[in-house]
N, C-alpha and C positions, 0 to 999 in steps of 0.2 A: 504493500500500500504506500509506504514511504517512497519507494522507488518510482511508483506510478505518479505520485504527487510531484516528485522532483522532475520527472520527464515533462509533466504538464507545465510546471513553472518555467522550464527551459524553453518549451515551445512558445509559451506566451511571451517570454522575454524576447525570443527571436522575432516573433511577429511585430512586437512593439518597436524593436530596433529597426526592422524593415520599414515600418510605417514612418518612423522618425527620419530615416535616411531619405525616404521618398519626399517627405515634406521639405527637408532642408535642401535637397538637390534641385527640385523643381525643373523648370525649363533650362537646359544647359546653356541656351543662348542668353538667358537672363541672370544666370548665376553670378554673383559678384565675386571679384577677386579679393581675397582677404589676405593681407600681408601683415606679419607681426612686426612689432617695433614702433616706437614713436615717430611722429612726423618731424623731419629735420628741416633746417633752412634750405638744404640742398633739394629736398622734395618740393618745396614751394617755388624755388627758382626753376626746377625742372618743369613744374606745372605752367610757369610763365612761357615756356618753350622759347628760350632766347634764340635758338637757331632759326626761328621764323622772323626775327626782327629785321634782318636785312631786307625783307620784302616790304617792310614799312618804311625803312630808311631810304631805299633806292628811289622811289618815286619823288620823294621830297628833294633829294639831291639833284635829280634830273630836272624837276620843275624849277628849282632855284637857279640852276645853271642856265636854263632857257630864259628865265627872267633877267638874269645878269647879262645875257648875250645881247640884249636890246639897248643897253646903256651902261654907263660907268657906276651908277648908284647901286649899292648893295644893301638890301633891306634885311640885315642879319637877324634883327630881333623877330621880325615876322617869320623869317625862315626857321628859326629855332622853335618858335611857337607851333608852326606847321609840323615840325619834326616831333614835338611833344604830343600833339594830337594824334599823329599816325601811330606812334609807339604805344600810347595809352589805349587806343582803339584795338591795336593788335593784341596786346596783353589781355584786354577785356574780352576779346573774342576767344582767346585761348582758355581762359578760366570758365567762361560760360559754356564753351564747347565741352570742357571737362565735366561740368555739371550736367548738361543736357544728355550727352552720350552716356554718362555714368548712371543716371537714374533710369535710362531706357534699357540698360544692359548691353549697349553697343560695344563698350570697351571691355567686356568680360573676357574676351579671348584675343585681345590685341597682341600684335607682335612686338611693337615698340615699347618704350618705357611705360610702366604702369601709371595710370592716372589717379589723382587723389580721390575722386568720388568713387571710382570703380574699386579701388583698393580697400575701401571701407574704413580707412584710418582717419578720415575727415568727414564731418557732417556735410551732406550735400548743400544745405542752406549756407554754410560758411563759405564754401567755394563760390556759390552764386553771389553772395554779398560782395566778395572780393572782386568778382568780375564786374558787378554793377558799380563798384567804387571807381574802377578804372574807366568805365564809360562816363561816369560823372566828371572825372578829372579831364577827360577828353572834351566833354561838353563845356566845362568852365574855361579851358584854354581857347576853345573854339569861339566862345562868346567874346572873349577878350580880343581875338583877332577881328571879329565882326565890328566891335566897338571902335577899334583902332582904324579900320579901313572904311567904316560906314557902309559896308556891303551887307545890308540887312537881309537880303534874300538868301544869303549863305546860311542863315539859321535853318532854313528849310532843308538845305543840302546836308547840314550836319545831323539834323534829326533823322533824315532818311538813312544816313550812314549808320547811325546807332541801331535803328530798326532793322536794317539789313544784317548788321552784325549779330543781333540777337536771333533772328529767324533763320540763320544759317543752319543751326541744329536745334534751336529752341522753338517753343510753341507746339501746337498740335500737328501742323503739317510743315515741318522745316524743309526749305527748298534744297538743302544739302542732301536730303534723303531721296530726292527725285531727279537727280542728274543735272541740276541747275547750278551747282557750286561753282564750276568754272566760269559760267556767264557772269555771275555776280562778282567773283574775284577779279575778273578782267575789268569790269566796270569800276569797282571801288578801289582796288589796289593798283589799278593802272590809270584809267582815264580820270576819275574823280581826284585821286590823291595827287597826281602829277599836275593836271590842269588847274586844280584848285590852288595848289602851291604857287603856280605861276601867276594866276589871276590876282590873288590878294597882294602880290608884290608890284605888279605893273598894270593891272586892269586891262590886260590884252592877252591873246593866246596865239603867239607866233607858230609857224609850221613846225619848228623844231620841238616845241612843247608837245604838239600832237604826236609826232613821230616817237619822241621819247616816252610818251604815255603809253602808246601801243606796245613798245618794247617792254616796259615795266610790267604791263598787264600780262604779256605772254610768259614772262619769267614766272610770275606768280601762279599762273595757270599750270605751268610745267611742274612746279613744286607740288601743287595740289594733286596733279595726276600721279606723280611718283608716290605720294602719300597714300592715295587710294589704291594704287597698284599693290603696294605693300599689304594693304588690309583687304584685298579683294575677296578672299575666302571667308574672312570673318564677317565682312559686310553682307555677303550673300546669306550667311547663316542667320543673321539677325534681321534681314529684310531691308537693309540700307541700300537703296538703289542709286549709287553714285554713277557718274558717267562711265567710269571704268567697269562697273558691274554690268551696265547696259550694253557697252560695245565690246567688252572682252579684253583679254590680255594683249593680243597682237595689235589690235587697233589702237589701244592705249599707248603701246610702245611707239607706233608710227606717229601718233598725235604728239606725244612727248618730244619726239625728235623735231617735228615741225615747230613746236612752241619754243624749243631751245635755240634752234638755228635761225629762225626768222628775225630775231633782234639783231643778228650780225649782218643780215642783208640790209636792215634799216641803218645800221652803222655805216655801211658802205655808201648808202644814199646820202647820209648826213655829211660824210667826208667830202662830198662835192661842194658843200657850203662851208664846212668847218674841217679843214684838212687834218687836224689832230685827232679827229674822230676815229681814224684808222687804229689808234691805240686801243680802242674798245675790243678789237679782235684778240687782244691778250687774255680776255676773259674766257676764251676758248680753252685755256689751260685748265680751267675748272669745269667748264661745260662738257668737254669731250670725255673726260673720265666718267662723268655722270651718265652720259649717253651709253658708254660701254657697259657700265654696271646695269643699267635698265634693260639692255638687250641680252646680257649674259648671266644675270643673277640666277642662283640656284635656291637660295633661301631668302624669304621675304625680308629678313632682318638686314640683309645687305643693302636694301634700298634706303635705309636710314642714312648711309654715306652719300648716296645719290642726292637725297634731299639737301644735305648740308652743302654739297658741292654746287648744286644748282642755285641755292641761296647765295653762296659766295660769288658765283658767276654774276648774279644779278647786281650785287653790290660793287664788284669790280667794274662791271659795265657802266653802272651809274656814275662811278667816280671818273671813268674815262670820258664820258659824255660831258660831265661838269667841266673837266679840264679843257675839253674841246670848245665848249661854249664860252668860257671866260678867258681862255688863253689868247 
């Protein structure tokens, strides 16, 4: 009788354990990544994704160079303010993306560095608040630029930028989940950031500003493509329909190649007006290795290097155009 009772207890315990495991595991696509240990300053810096900041800096550098090319006056205070807006927005996007993807479970099986929200070590609300604080800082500096330049219509542009930043992965129907990420990245990290920087300094948009804006937008799109190529399997698993998921690996590699090389065609065109623009071709020293990795990688983690190299190429390219415009 005791043996029978013991077997029943073991059976009940096993069933209870099975039920508990089922409840805690749930949908594997939604299962959070739980990492032990306290959150360090390095974790917060990692969440800011500093490797993406060149994409915020590059359009401001190009836009400022384009403005400076039209005359001797250099509006360095406004230029620095534009840089602050771009960097604050980029960091804000990174934190709100961490929050939104984390609560959806999108980052549960990511290949790159673990995110704060998905790791379970930081409350989602805390990550969201930090992202919103950076949006607020961008808004405050943007308002200062508007007051200084008296371009009041730019308030609407700034508001649209923040809204677009939030709905990239936030809200009920984030456009980043429906293959539109590259479109908005091109518009806001290329055209708006570069042309906005030029406009608030000289109240004009010369052709070199437009060409530089297109180049900056293409580099930003290339970085996003490499990022989504790295996460293609995980995004399919959780139903995130990025452009890479929609068109597949091979088409993404071809598109990445076009996005990376097209800015150098633009540099050749600019060299007809600004001879020093040829020096922008030196950025190929970073861009070509990125292309090689994208076409030959075997493990998705290798694409993290391609991301960094493409961002570096964008920054080198921007610096070269600035030199060409002001030299």
